mmCIF entry with sequence, helices, sheets and N, C-alpha, C, O atoms, coordinates in Angstrom:
data_MODEL
# 
_entry.id   MODEL 
# 
_entity.id                         1 
_entity.type                       polymer 
_entity.pdbx_number_of_molecules   1 
# 
_entity_poly.entity_id                      1 
_entity_poly.type                           'polypeptide(L)' 
_entity_poly.nstd_linkage                   no 
_entity_poly.nstd_monomer                   no 
_entity_poly.pdbx_seq_one_letter_code       KLVKYVPWGPPLETKDYLLRRLQENGDAVRGDNGLRLVGDVLKVCWGKITGKAK 
_entity_poly.pdbx_seq_one_letter_code_can   KLVKYVPWGPPLETKDYLLRRLQENGDAVRGDNGLRLVGDVLKVCWGKITGKAK 
_entity_poly.pdbx_strand_id                 A 
# 
loop_
_entity_poly_seq.entity_id 
_entity_poly_seq.num 
_entity_poly_seq.mon_id 
_entity_poly_seq.hetero 
1 1  LYS n 
1 2  LEU n 
1 3  VAL n 
1 4  LYS n 
1 5  TYR n 
1 6  VAL n 
1 7  PRO n 
1 8  TRP n 
1 9  GLY n 
1 10 PRO n 
1 11 PRO n 
1 12 LEU n 
1 13 GLU n 
1 14 THR n 
1 15 LYS n 
1 16 ASP n 
1 17 TYR n 
1 18 LEU n 
1 19 LEU n 
1 20 ARG n 
1 21 ARG n 
1 22 LEU n 
1 23 GLN n 
1 24 GLU n 
1 25 ASN n 
1 26 GLY n 
1 27 ASP n 
1 28 ALA n 
1 29 VAL n 
1 30 ARG n 
1 31 GLY n 
1 32 ASP n 
1 33 ASN n 
1 34 GLY n 
1 35 LEU n 
1 36 ARG n 
1 37 LEU n 
1 38 VAL n 
1 39 GLY n 
1 40 ASP n 
1 41 VAL n 
1 42 LEU n 
1 43 LYS n 
1 44 VAL n 
1 45 CYS n 
1 46 TRP n 
1 47 GLY n 
1 48 LYS n 
1 49 ILE n 
1 50 THR n 
1 51 GLY n 
1 52 LYS n 
1 53 ALA n 
1 54 LYS n 
# 
_struct_asym.id          A 
_struct_asym.entity_id   1 
# 
loop_
_struct_conf.conf_type_id 
_struct_conf.id 
_struct_conf.pdbx_PDB_helix_id 
_struct_conf.beg_label_comp_id 
_struct_conf.beg_label_asym_id 
_struct_conf.beg_label_seq_id 
_struct_conf.pdbx_beg_PDB_ins_code 
_struct_conf.end_label_comp_id 
_struct_conf.end_label_asym_id 
_struct_conf.end_label_seq_id 
_struct_conf.pdbx_end_PDB_ins_code 
_struct_conf.beg_auth_comp_id 
_struct_conf.beg_auth_asym_id 
_struct_conf.beg_auth_seq_id 
_struct_conf.end_auth_comp_id 
_struct_conf.end_auth_asym_id 
_struct_conf.end_auth_seq_id 
_struct_conf.pdbx_PDB_helix_class 
_struct_conf.details 
_struct_conf.pdbx_PDB_helix_length 
HELX_P HELX_P1 AA1 PRO A 11 ? ARG A 30 ? PRO A 11 ARG A 30 1 ? 20 
HELX_P HELX_P2 AA2 LEU A 35 ? THR A 50 ? LEU A 35 THR A 50 1 ? 16 
# 
_struct_conf_type.id          HELX_P 
_struct_conf_type.criteria    ? 
_struct_conf_type.reference   ? 
# 
loop_
_atom_site.group_PDB 
_atom_site.id 
_atom_site.type_symbol 
_atom_site.label_atom_id 
_atom_site.label_alt_id 
_atom_site.label_comp_id 
_atom_site.label_asym_id 
_atom_site.label_entity_id 
_atom_site.label_seq_id 
_atom_site.pdbx_PDB_ins_code 
_atom_site.Cartn_x 
_atom_site.Cartn_y 
_atom_site.Cartn_z 
_atom_site.occupancy 
_atom_site.B_iso_or_equiv 
_atom_site.pdbx_formal_charge 
_atom_site.auth_seq_id 
_atom_site.auth_comp_id 
_atom_site.auth_asym_id 
_atom_site.auth_atom_id 
_atom_site.pdbx_PDB_model_num 
ATOM 1   N N  . LYS A 1 1  ? -30.127 -1.520 10.830 1.00 0.00 ? 1  LYS A N  1 
ATOM 2   C CA . LYS A 1 1  ? -30.669 -1.073 12.040 1.00 0.00 ? 1  LYS A CA 1 
ATOM 3   C C  . LYS A 1 1  ? -29.844 -0.042 12.791 1.00 0.00 ? 1  LYS A C  1 
ATOM 4   O O  . LYS A 1 1  ? -28.617 -0.128 12.831 1.00 0.00 ? 1  LYS A O  1 
ATOM 5   N N  . LEU A 1 2  ? -30.501 0.908  13.371 1.00 0.00 ? 2  LEU A N  1 
ATOM 6   C CA . LEU A 1 2  ? -29.760 1.957  14.082 1.00 0.00 ? 2  LEU A CA 1 
ATOM 7   C C  . LEU A 1 2  ? -30.232 1.936  15.582 1.00 0.00 ? 2  LEU A C  1 
ATOM 8   O O  . LEU A 1 2  ? -31.425 1.914  15.882 1.00 0.00 ? 2  LEU A O  1 
ATOM 9   N N  . VAL A 1 3  ? -29.274 1.946  16.448 1.00 0.00 ? 3  VAL A N  1 
ATOM 10  C CA . VAL A 1 3  ? -29.480 1.913  17.836 1.00 0.00 ? 3  VAL A CA 1 
ATOM 11  C C  . VAL A 1 3  ? -28.858 3.143  18.371 1.00 0.00 ? 3  VAL A C  1 
ATOM 12  O O  . VAL A 1 3  ? -27.688 3.414  18.102 1.00 0.00 ? 3  VAL A O  1 
ATOM 13  N N  . LYS A 1 4  ? -29.654 3.957  19.179 1.00 0.00 ? 4  LYS A N  1 
ATOM 14  C CA . LYS A 1 4  ? -29.058 5.171  19.770 1.00 0.00 ? 4  LYS A CA 1 
ATOM 15  C C  . LYS A 1 4  ? -29.134 5.056  21.241 1.00 0.00 ? 4  LYS A C  1 
ATOM 16  O O  . LYS A 1 4  ? -30.215 4.829  21.785 1.00 0.00 ? 4  LYS A O  1 
ATOM 17  N N  . TYR A 1 5  ? -28.008 5.204  21.932 1.00 0.00 ? 5  TYR A N  1 
ATOM 18  C CA . TYR A 1 5  ? -28.009 5.054  23.482 1.00 0.00 ? 5  TYR A CA 1 
ATOM 19  C C  . TYR A 1 5  ? -28.178 6.491  24.046 1.00 0.00 ? 5  TYR A C  1 
ATOM 20  O O  . TYR A 1 5  ? -27.446 7.428  23.730 1.00 0.00 ? 5  TYR A O  1 
ATOM 21  N N  . VAL A 1 6  ? -29.213 6.567  24.908 1.00 0.00 ? 6  VAL A N  1 
ATOM 22  C CA . VAL A 1 6  ? -29.435 7.801  25.637 1.00 0.00 ? 6  VAL A CA 1 
ATOM 23  C C  . VAL A 1 6  ? -29.248 7.662  27.115 1.00 0.00 ? 6  VAL A C  1 
ATOM 24  O O  . VAL A 1 6  ? -29.990 6.910  27.747 1.00 0.00 ? 6  VAL A O  1 
ATOM 25  N N  . PRO A 1 7  ? -28.378 8.288  27.654 1.00 0.00 ? 7  PRO A N  1 
ATOM 26  C CA . PRO A 1 7  ? -28.094 8.153  29.106 1.00 0.00 ? 7  PRO A CA 1 
ATOM 27  C C  . PRO A 1 7  ? -29.257 8.805  29.736 1.00 0.00 ? 7  PRO A C  1 
ATOM 28  O O  . PRO A 1 7  ? -29.806 9.839  29.353 1.00 0.00 ? 7  PRO A O  1 
ATOM 29  N N  . TRP A 1 8  ? -29.607 7.972  30.891 1.00 0.00 ? 8  TRP A N  1 
ATOM 30  C CA . TRP A 1 8  ? -30.704 8.250  31.714 1.00 0.00 ? 8  TRP A CA 1 
ATOM 31  C C  . TRP A 1 8  ? -30.436 8.144  33.227 1.00 0.00 ? 8  TRP A C  1 
ATOM 32  O O  . TRP A 1 8  ? -29.988 7.126  33.755 1.00 0.00 ? 8  TRP A O  1 
ATOM 33  N N  . GLY A 1 9  ? -30.749 9.285  33.882 1.00 0.00 ? 9  GLY A N  1 
ATOM 34  C CA . GLY A 1 9  ? -30.527 9.270  35.316 1.00 0.00 ? 9  GLY A CA 1 
ATOM 35  C C  . GLY A 1 9  ? -30.152 10.630 35.677 1.00 0.00 ? 9  GLY A C  1 
ATOM 36  O O  . GLY A 1 9  ? -30.171 11.551 34.860 1.00 0.00 ? 9  GLY A O  1 
ATOM 37  N N  . PRO A 1 10 ? -29.761 10.782 37.083 1.00 0.00 ? 10 PRO A N  1 
ATOM 38  C CA . PRO A 1 10 ? -29.390 12.116 37.673 1.00 0.00 ? 10 PRO A CA 1 
ATOM 39  C C  . PRO A 1 10 ? -28.143 12.609 36.752 1.00 0.00 ? 10 PRO A C  1 
ATOM 40  O O  . PRO A 1 10 ? -27.330 11.838 36.243 1.00 0.00 ? 10 PRO A O  1 
ATOM 41  N N  . PRO A 1 11 ? -28.131 13.950 36.632 1.00 0.00 ? 11 PRO A N  1 
ATOM 42  C CA . PRO A 1 11 ? -26.902 14.610 35.954 1.00 0.00 ? 11 PRO A CA 1 
ATOM 43  C C  . PRO A 1 11 ? -25.659 14.284 36.490 1.00 0.00 ? 11 PRO A C  1 
ATOM 44  O O  . PRO A 1 11 ? -24.736 14.178 35.682 1.00 0.00 ? 11 PRO A O  1 
ATOM 45  N N  . LEU A 1 12 ? -25.416 14.093 37.731 1.00 0.00 ? 12 LEU A N  1 
ATOM 46  C CA . LEU A 1 12 ? -24.243 13.835 38.364 1.00 0.00 ? 12 LEU A CA 1 
ATOM 47  C C  . LEU A 1 12 ? -23.724 12.358 38.024 1.00 0.00 ? 12 LEU A C  1 
ATOM 48  O O  . LEU A 1 12 ? -22.521 12.096 38.012 1.00 0.00 ? 12 LEU A O  1 
ATOM 49  N N  . GLU A 1 13 ? -24.684 11.444 37.760 1.00 0.00 ? 13 GLU A N  1 
ATOM 50  C CA . GLU A 1 13 ? -24.363 10.010 37.431 1.00 0.00 ? 13 GLU A CA 1 
ATOM 51  C C  . GLU A 1 13 ? -24.064 9.924  35.960 1.00 0.00 ? 13 GLU A C  1 
ATOM 52  O O  . GLU A 1 13 ? -23.307 9.032  35.577 1.00 0.00 ? 13 GLU A O  1 
ATOM 53  N N  . THR A 1 14 ? -24.553 10.713 35.159 1.00 0.00 ? 14 THR A N  1 
ATOM 54  C CA . THR A 1 14 ? -24.384 10.632 33.699 1.00 0.00 ? 14 THR A CA 1 
ATOM 55  C C  . THR A 1 14 ? -23.304 11.550 33.099 1.00 0.00 ? 14 THR A C  1 
ATOM 56  O O  . THR A 1 14 ? -22.906 11.488 31.935 1.00 0.00 ? 14 THR A O  1 
ATOM 57  N N  . LYS A 1 15 ? -22.875 12.421 34.055 1.00 0.00 ? 15 LYS A N  1 
ATOM 58  C CA . LYS A 1 15 ? -21.827 13.487 33.626 1.00 0.00 ? 15 LYS A CA 1 
ATOM 59  C C  . LYS A 1 15 ? -20.569 12.799 32.930 1.00 0.00 ? 15 LYS A C  1 
ATOM 60  O O  . LYS A 1 15 ? -20.151 13.133 31.821 1.00 0.00 ? 15 LYS A O  1 
ATOM 61  N N  . ASP A 1 16 ? -20.067 11.881 33.656 1.00 0.00 ? 16 ASP A N  1 
ATOM 62  C CA . ASP A 1 16 ? -18.796 11.280 33.222 1.00 0.00 ? 16 ASP A CA 1 
ATOM 63  C C  . ASP A 1 16 ? -18.922 10.650 31.804 1.00 0.00 ? 16 ASP A C  1 
ATOM 64  O O  . ASP A 1 16 ? -18.068 10.784 30.928 1.00 0.00 ? 16 ASP A O  1 
ATOM 65  N N  . TYR A 1 17 ? -20.078 9.949  31.671 1.00 0.00 ? 17 TYR A N  1 
ATOM 66  C CA . TYR A 1 17 ? -20.274 9.318  30.320 1.00 0.00 ? 17 TYR A CA 1 
ATOM 67  C C  . TYR A 1 17 ? -20.498 10.421 29.289 1.00 0.00 ? 17 TYR A C  1 
ATOM 68  O O  . TYR A 1 17 ? -19.989 10.235 28.184 1.00 0.00 ? 17 TYR A O  1 
ATOM 69  N N  . LEU A 1 18 ? -21.158 11.494 29.485 1.00 0.00 ? 18 LEU A N  1 
ATOM 70  C CA . LEU A 1 18 ? -21.345 12.519 28.610 1.00 0.00 ? 18 LEU A CA 1 
ATOM 71  C C  . LEU A 1 18 ? -20.069 13.261 28.226 1.00 0.00 ? 18 LEU A C  1 
ATOM 72  O O  . LEU A 1 18 ? -19.868 13.608 27.063 1.00 0.00 ? 18 LEU A O  1 
ATOM 73  N N  . LEU A 1 19 ? -19.279 13.482 29.137 1.00 0.00 ? 19 LEU A N  1 
ATOM 74  C CA . LEU A 1 19 ? -17.994 14.080 28.975 1.00 0.00 ? 19 LEU A CA 1 
ATOM 75  C C  . LEU A 1 19 ? -17.002 13.206 28.104 1.00 0.00 ? 19 LEU A C  1 
ATOM 76  O O  . LEU A 1 19 ? -16.259 13.684 27.247 1.00 0.00 ? 19 LEU A O  1 
ATOM 77  N N  . ARG A 1 20 ? -17.081 11.899 28.423 1.00 0.00 ? 20 ARG A N  1 
ATOM 78  C CA . ARG A 1 20 ? -16.242 11.082 27.578 1.00 0.00 ? 20 ARG A CA 1 
ATOM 79  C C  . ARG A 1 20 ? -16.765 11.002 26.126 1.00 0.00 ? 20 ARG A C  1 
ATOM 80  O O  . ARG A 1 20 ? -15.976 11.016 25.181 1.00 0.00 ? 20 ARG A O  1 
ATOM 81  N N  . ARG A 1 21 ? -18.141 10.914 25.950 1.00 0.00 ? 21 ARG A N  1 
ATOM 82  C CA . ARG A 1 21 ? -18.614 11.008 24.571 1.00 0.00 ? 21 ARG A CA 1 
ATOM 83  C C  . ARG A 1 21 ? -18.258 12.237 23.883 1.00 0.00 ? 21 ARG A C  1 
ATOM 84  O O  . ARG A 1 21 ? -17.928 12.200 22.698 1.00 0.00 ? 21 ARG A O  1 
ATOM 85  N N  . LEU A 1 22 ? -18.299 13.304 24.529 1.00 0.00 ? 22 LEU A N  1 
ATOM 86  C CA . LEU A 1 22 ? -17.954 14.724 23.997 1.00 0.00 ? 22 LEU A CA 1 
ATOM 87  C C  . LEU A 1 22 ? -16.393 14.628 23.540 1.00 0.00 ? 22 LEU A C  1 
ATOM 88  O O  . LEU A 1 22 ? -16.047 15.089 22.452 1.00 0.00 ? 22 LEU A O  1 
ATOM 89  N N  . GLN A 1 23 ? -15.616 14.104 24.287 1.00 0.00 ? 23 GLN A N  1 
ATOM 90  C CA . GLN A 1 23 ? -14.143 13.947 23.879 1.00 0.00 ? 23 GLN A CA 1 
ATOM 91  C C  . GLN A 1 23 ? -14.030 13.086 22.645 1.00 0.00 ? 23 GLN A C  1 
ATOM 92  O O  . GLN A 1 23 ? -13.341 13.436 21.686 1.00 0.00 ? 23 GLN A O  1 
ATOM 93  N N  . GLU A 1 24 ? -14.746 11.902 22.680 1.00 0.00 ? 24 GLU A N  1 
ATOM 94  C CA . GLU A 1 24 ? -14.651 10.970 21.549 1.00 0.00 ? 24 GLU A CA 1 
ATOM 95  C C  . GLU A 1 24 ? -15.211 11.591 20.289 1.00 0.00 ? 24 GLU A C  1 
ATOM 96  O O  . GLU A 1 24 ? -14.669 11.354 19.210 1.00 0.00 ? 24 GLU A O  1 
ATOM 97  N N  . ASN A 1 25 ? -16.199 12.320 20.370 1.00 0.00 ? 25 ASN A N  1 
ATOM 98  C CA . ASN A 1 25 ? -16.789 12.836 19.131 1.00 0.00 ? 25 ASN A CA 1 
ATOM 99  C C  . ASN A 1 25 ? -16.373 14.195 18.853 1.00 0.00 ? 25 ASN A C  1 
ATOM 100 O O  . ASN A 1 25 ? -16.846 14.700 17.835 1.00 0.00 ? 25 ASN A O  1 
ATOM 101 N N  . GLY A 1 26 ? -15.580 14.888 19.561 1.00 0.00 ? 26 GLY A N  1 
ATOM 102 C CA . GLY A 1 26 ? -15.168 16.244 19.419 1.00 0.00 ? 26 GLY A CA 1 
ATOM 103 C C  . GLY A 1 26 ? -14.397 16.274 17.991 1.00 0.00 ? 26 GLY A C  1 
ATOM 104 O O  . GLY A 1 26 ? -14.640 17.240 17.268 1.00 0.00 ? 26 GLY A O  1 
ATOM 105 N N  . ASP A 1 27 ? -13.604 15.418 17.591 1.00 0.00 ? 27 ASP A N  1 
ATOM 106 C CA . ASP A 1 27 ? -12.948 15.437 16.289 1.00 0.00 ? 27 ASP A CA 1 
ATOM 107 C C  . ASP A 1 27 ? -13.863 15.566 15.145 1.00 0.00 ? 27 ASP A C  1 
ATOM 108 O O  . ASP A 1 27 ? -13.516 16.184 14.139 1.00 0.00 ? 27 ASP A O  1 
ATOM 109 N N  . ALA A 1 28 ? -15.070 14.986 15.259 1.00 0.00 ? 28 ALA A N  1 
ATOM 110 C CA . ALA A 1 28 ? -15.952 14.913 14.127 1.00 0.00 ? 28 ALA A CA 1 
ATOM 111 C C  . ALA A 1 28 ? -16.673 16.362 13.870 1.00 0.00 ? 28 ALA A C  1 
ATOM 112 O O  . ALA A 1 28 ? -17.086 16.726 12.769 1.00 0.00 ? 28 ALA A O  1 
ATOM 113 N N  . VAL A 1 29 ? -16.751 17.122 15.075 1.00 0.00 ? 29 VAL A N  1 
ATOM 114 C CA . VAL A 1 29 ? -17.446 18.341 14.751 1.00 0.00 ? 29 VAL A CA 1 
ATOM 115 C C  . VAL A 1 29 ? -16.488 19.630 14.782 1.00 0.00 ? 29 VAL A C  1 
ATOM 116 O O  . VAL A 1 29 ? -16.898 20.763 14.530 1.00 0.00 ? 29 VAL A O  1 
ATOM 117 N N  . ARG A 1 30 ? -15.232 19.335 15.105 1.00 0.00 ? 30 ARG A N  1 
ATOM 118 C CA . ARG A 1 30 ? -14.224 20.412 15.377 1.00 0.00 ? 30 ARG A CA 1 
ATOM 119 C C  . ARG A 1 30 ? -14.083 21.175 14.063 1.00 0.00 ? 30 ARG A C  1 
ATOM 120 O O  . ARG A 1 30 ? -14.057 22.403 14.146 1.00 0.00 ? 30 ARG A O  1 
ATOM 121 N N  . GLY A 1 31 ? -13.990 20.620 12.894 1.00 0.00 ? 31 GLY A N  1 
ATOM 122 C CA . GLY A 1 31 ? -13.830 21.264 11.567 1.00 0.00 ? 31 GLY A CA 1 
ATOM 123 C C  . GLY A 1 31 ? -15.179 21.781 10.978 1.00 0.00 ? 31 GLY A C  1 
ATOM 124 O O  . GLY A 1 31 ? -15.181 22.379 9.902  1.00 0.00 ? 31 GLY A O  1 
ATOM 125 N N  . ASP A 1 32 ? -16.237 21.571 11.626 1.00 0.00 ? 32 ASP A N  1 
ATOM 126 C CA . ASP A 1 32 ? -17.524 21.999 11.146 1.00 0.00 ? 32 ASP A CA 1 
ATOM 127 C C  . ASP A 1 32 ? -17.966 23.311 11.784 1.00 0.00 ? 32 ASP A C  1 
ATOM 128 O O  . ASP A 1 32 ? -18.273 23.289 12.975 1.00 0.00 ? 32 ASP A O  1 
ATOM 129 N N  . ASN A 1 33 ? -18.025 24.466 11.091 1.00 0.00 ? 33 ASN A N  1 
ATOM 130 C CA . ASN A 1 33 ? -18.435 25.641 11.655 1.00 0.00 ? 33 ASN A CA 1 
ATOM 131 C C  . ASN A 1 33 ? -19.932 26.052 11.388 1.00 0.00 ? 33 ASN A C  1 
ATOM 132 O O  . ASN A 1 33 ? -20.398 27.105 11.824 1.00 0.00 ? 33 ASN A O  1 
ATOM 133 N N  . GLY A 1 34 ? -20.651 25.151 10.645 1.00 0.00 ? 34 GLY A N  1 
ATOM 134 C CA . GLY A 1 34 ? -21.999 25.260 10.470 1.00 0.00 ? 34 GLY A CA 1 
ATOM 135 C C  . GLY A 1 34 ? -22.404 26.133 9.266  1.00 0.00 ? 34 GLY A C  1 
ATOM 136 O O  . GLY A 1 34 ? -23.581 26.398 9.021  1.00 0.00 ? 34 GLY A O  1 
ATOM 137 N N  . LEU A 1 35 ? -21.329 26.580 8.507  1.00 0.00 ? 35 LEU A N  1 
ATOM 138 C CA . LEU A 1 35 ? -21.674 27.502 7.319  1.00 0.00 ? 35 LEU A CA 1 
ATOM 139 C C  . LEU A 1 35 ? -22.399 26.694 6.291  1.00 0.00 ? 35 LEU A C  1 
ATOM 140 O O  . LEU A 1 35 ? -23.281 27.251 5.637  1.00 0.00 ? 35 LEU A O  1 
ATOM 141 N N  . ARG A 1 36 ? -22.116 25.446 6.087  1.00 0.00 ? 36 ARG A N  1 
ATOM 142 C CA . ARG A 1 36 ? -22.751 24.682 5.084  1.00 0.00 ? 36 ARG A CA 1 
ATOM 143 C C  . ARG A 1 36 ? -24.288 24.600 5.409  1.00 0.00 ? 36 ARG A C  1 
ATOM 144 O O  . ARG A 1 36 ? -25.125 24.845 4.540  1.00 0.00 ? 36 ARG A O  1 
ATOM 145 N N  . LEU A 1 37 ? -24.600 24.276 6.589  1.00 0.00 ? 37 LEU A N  1 
ATOM 146 C CA . LEU A 1 37 ? -25.969 24.270 7.097  1.00 0.00 ? 37 LEU A CA 1 
ATOM 147 C C  . LEU A 1 37 ? -26.681 25.554 6.805  1.00 0.00 ? 37 LEU A C  1 
ATOM 148 O O  . LEU A 1 37 ? -27.733 25.602 6.167  1.00 0.00 ? 37 LEU A O  1 
ATOM 149 N N  . VAL A 1 38 ? -25.992 26.704 7.355  1.00 0.00 ? 38 VAL A N  1 
ATOM 150 C CA . VAL A 1 38 ? -26.609 27.954 7.187  1.00 0.00 ? 38 VAL A CA 1 
ATOM 151 C C  . VAL A 1 38 ? -26.911 28.286 5.631  1.00 0.00 ? 38 VAL A C  1 
ATOM 152 O O  . VAL A 1 38 ? -27.970 28.823 5.307  1.00 0.00 ? 38 VAL A O  1 
ATOM 153 N N  . GLY A 1 39 ? -25.936 27.940 4.709  1.00 0.00 ? 39 GLY A N  1 
ATOM 154 C CA . GLY A 1 39 ? -26.168 28.090 3.348  1.00 0.00 ? 39 GLY A CA 1 
ATOM 155 C C  . GLY A 1 39 ? -27.360 27.262 2.787  1.00 0.00 ? 39 GLY A C  1 
ATOM 156 O O  . GLY A 1 39 ? -28.153 27.765 1.991  1.00 0.00 ? 39 GLY A O  1 
ATOM 157 N N  . ASP A 1 40 ? -27.465 25.949 3.233  1.00 0.00 ? 40 ASP A N  1 
ATOM 158 C CA . ASP A 1 40 ? -28.636 25.225 2.759  1.00 0.00 ? 40 ASP A CA 1 
ATOM 159 C C  . ASP A 1 40 ? -29.879 25.884 3.270  1.00 0.00 ? 40 ASP A C  1 
ATOM 160 O O  . ASP A 1 40 ? -30.795 26.121 2.481  1.00 0.00 ? 40 ASP A O  1 
ATOM 161 N N  . VAL A 1 41 ? -29.980 26.218 4.625  1.00 0.00 ? 41 VAL A N  1 
ATOM 162 C CA . VAL A 1 41 ? -31.249 26.822 5.168  1.00 0.00 ? 41 VAL A CA 1 
ATOM 163 C C  . VAL A 1 41 ? -31.531 28.103 4.310  1.00 0.00 ? 41 VAL A C  1 
ATOM 164 O O  . VAL A 1 41 ? -32.698 28.306 3.976  1.00 0.00 ? 41 VAL A O  1 
ATOM 165 N N  . LEU A 1 42 ? -30.573 28.963 3.936  1.00 0.00 ? 42 LEU A N  1 
ATOM 166 C CA . LEU A 1 42 ? -30.786 30.149 3.217  1.00 0.00 ? 42 LEU A CA 1 
ATOM 167 C C  . LEU A 1 42 ? -31.357 29.878 1.803  1.00 0.00 ? 42 LEU A C  1 
ATOM 168 O O  . LEU A 1 42 ? -32.236 30.579 1.301  1.00 0.00 ? 42 LEU A O  1 
ATOM 169 N N  . LYS A 1 43 ? -30.808 28.842 1.217  1.00 0.00 ? 43 LYS A N  1 
ATOM 170 C CA . LYS A 1 43 ? -31.240 28.361 -0.159 1.00 0.00 ? 43 LYS A CA 1 
ATOM 171 C C  . LYS A 1 43 ? -32.720 28.011 -0.158 1.00 0.00 ? 43 LYS A C  1 
ATOM 172 O O  . LYS A 1 43 ? -33.468 28.404 -1.053 1.00 0.00 ? 43 LYS A O  1 
ATOM 173 N N  . VAL A 1 44 ? -33.161 27.204 0.944  1.00 0.00 ? 44 VAL A N  1 
ATOM 174 C CA . VAL A 1 44 ? -34.459 26.646 1.055  1.00 0.00 ? 44 VAL A CA 1 
ATOM 175 C C  . VAL A 1 44 ? -35.307 27.912 1.336  1.00 0.00 ? 44 VAL A C  1 
ATOM 176 O O  . VAL A 1 44 ? -36.358 27.967 0.697  1.00 0.00 ? 44 VAL A O  1 
ATOM 177 N N  . CYS A 1 45 ? -35.063 28.850 2.103  1.00 0.00 ? 45 CYS A N  1 
ATOM 178 C CA . CYS A 1 45 ? -35.813 30.118 2.545  1.00 0.00 ? 45 CYS A CA 1 
ATOM 179 C C  . CYS A 1 45 ? -36.069 30.816 1.245  1.00 0.00 ? 45 CYS A C  1 
ATOM 180 O O  . CYS A 1 45 ? -37.204 31.121 0.878  1.00 0.00 ? 45 CYS A O  1 
ATOM 181 N N  . TRP A 1 46 ? -34.859 31.087 0.483  1.00 0.00 ? 46 TRP A N  1 
ATOM 182 C CA . TRP A 1 46 ? -34.916 31.910 -0.726 1.00 0.00 ? 46 TRP A CA 1 
ATOM 183 C C  . TRP A 1 46 ? -35.879 31.250 -1.704 1.00 0.00 ? 46 TRP A C  1 
ATOM 184 O O  . TRP A 1 46 ? -36.682 31.921 -2.352 1.00 0.00 ? 46 TRP A O  1 
ATOM 185 N N  . GLY A 1 47 ? -35.788 29.958 -1.799 1.00 0.00 ? 47 GLY A N  1 
ATOM 186 C CA . GLY A 1 47 ? -36.760 29.253 -2.802 1.00 0.00 ? 47 GLY A CA 1 
ATOM 187 C C  . GLY A 1 47 ? -38.135 29.403 -2.399 1.00 0.00 ? 47 GLY A C  1 
ATOM 188 O O  . GLY A 1 47 ? -38.995 29.565 -3.265 1.00 0.00 ? 47 GLY A O  1 
ATOM 189 N N  . LYS A 1 48 ? -38.451 29.363 -1.109 1.00 0.00 ? 48 LYS A N  1 
ATOM 190 C CA . LYS A 1 48 ? -39.826 29.535 -0.753 1.00 0.00 ? 48 LYS A CA 1 
ATOM 191 C C  . LYS A 1 48 ? -40.267 30.980 -0.825 1.00 0.00 ? 48 LYS A C  1 
ATOM 192 O O  . LYS A 1 48 ? -41.444 31.220 -1.094 1.00 0.00 ? 48 LYS A O  1 
ATOM 193 N N  . ILE A 1 49 ? -39.469 31.889 -0.619 1.00 0.00 ? 49 ILE A N  1 
ATOM 194 C CA . ILE A 1 49 ? -39.698 33.348 -0.916 1.00 0.00 ? 49 ILE A CA 1 
ATOM 195 C C  . ILE A 1 49 ? -40.125 33.643 -2.342 1.00 0.00 ? 49 ILE A C  1 
ATOM 196 O O  . ILE A 1 49 ? -41.108 34.319 -2.643 1.00 0.00 ? 49 ILE A O  1 
ATOM 197 N N  . THR A 1 50 ? -39.188 33.000 -3.282 1.00 0.00 ? 50 THR A N  1 
ATOM 198 C CA . THR A 1 50 ? -39.334 33.290 -4.625 1.00 0.00 ? 50 THR A CA 1 
ATOM 199 C C  . THR A 1 50 ? -40.208 32.395 -5.312 1.00 0.00 ? 50 THR A C  1 
ATOM 200 O O  . THR A 1 50 ? -40.458 32.596 -6.500 1.00 0.00 ? 50 THR A O  1 
ATOM 201 N N  . GLY A 1 51 ? -40.763 31.308 -4.617 1.00 0.00 ? 51 GLY A N  1 
ATOM 202 C CA . GLY A 1 51 ? -41.736 30.383 -5.318 1.00 0.00 ? 51 GLY A CA 1 
ATOM 203 C C  . GLY A 1 51 ? -40.966 29.367 -5.997 1.00 0.00 ? 51 GLY A C  1 
ATOM 204 O O  . GLY A 1 51 ? -41.603 28.677 -6.793 1.00 0.00 ? 51 GLY A O  1 
ATOM 205 N N  . LYS A 1 52 ? -39.608 29.100 -5.843 1.00 0.00 ? 52 LYS A N  1 
ATOM 206 C CA . LYS A 1 52 ? -38.891 28.178 -6.597 1.00 0.00 ? 52 LYS A CA 1 
ATOM 207 C C  . LYS A 1 52 ? -38.379 27.023 -5.559 1.00 0.00 ? 52 LYS A C  1 
ATOM 208 O O  . LYS A 1 52 ? -37.274 26.487 -5.649 1.00 0.00 ? 52 LYS A O  1 
ATOM 209 N N  . ALA A 1 53 ? -39.275 26.750 -4.638 1.00 0.00 ? 53 ALA A N  1 
ATOM 210 C CA . ALA A 1 53 ? -38.922 25.688 -3.693 1.00 0.00 ? 53 ALA A CA 1 
ATOM 211 C C  . ALA A 1 53 ? -38.789 24.408 -4.386 1.00 0.00 ? 53 ALA A C  1 
ATOM 212 O O  . ALA A 1 53 ? -39.533 24.218 -5.349 1.00 0.00 ? 53 ALA A O  1 
ATOM 213 N N  . LYS A 1 54 ? -37.908 23.450 -4.023 1.00 0.00 ? 54 LYS A N  1 
ATOM 214 C CA . LYS A 1 54 ? -37.679 22.225 -4.584 1.00 0.00 ? 54 LYS A CA 1 
ATOM 215 C C  . LYS A 1 54 ? -38.584 21.271 -3.908 1.00 0.00 ? 54 LYS A C  1 
ATOM 216 O O  . LYS A 1 54 ? -38.579 20.083 -4.228 1.00 0.00 ? 54 LYS A O  1 
# 
C-alpha cells in the first residue's frame, strides 16, 4: 500500500512543512539533472515519428 500525505491549508500554515520536506528530499534529486528523462522522451518521440514505437 502507498500513502501520500498532501498538506492542506493556507500557504503560510503549510510553508514550514513544505520547506522541511524540501530539505529532507533535496539529496534525492540533487544529482539528477533530468538528462535521462529527456533522453527517454526523445526515444519515445523518435519511435512515434519513425513508426517504431514500442
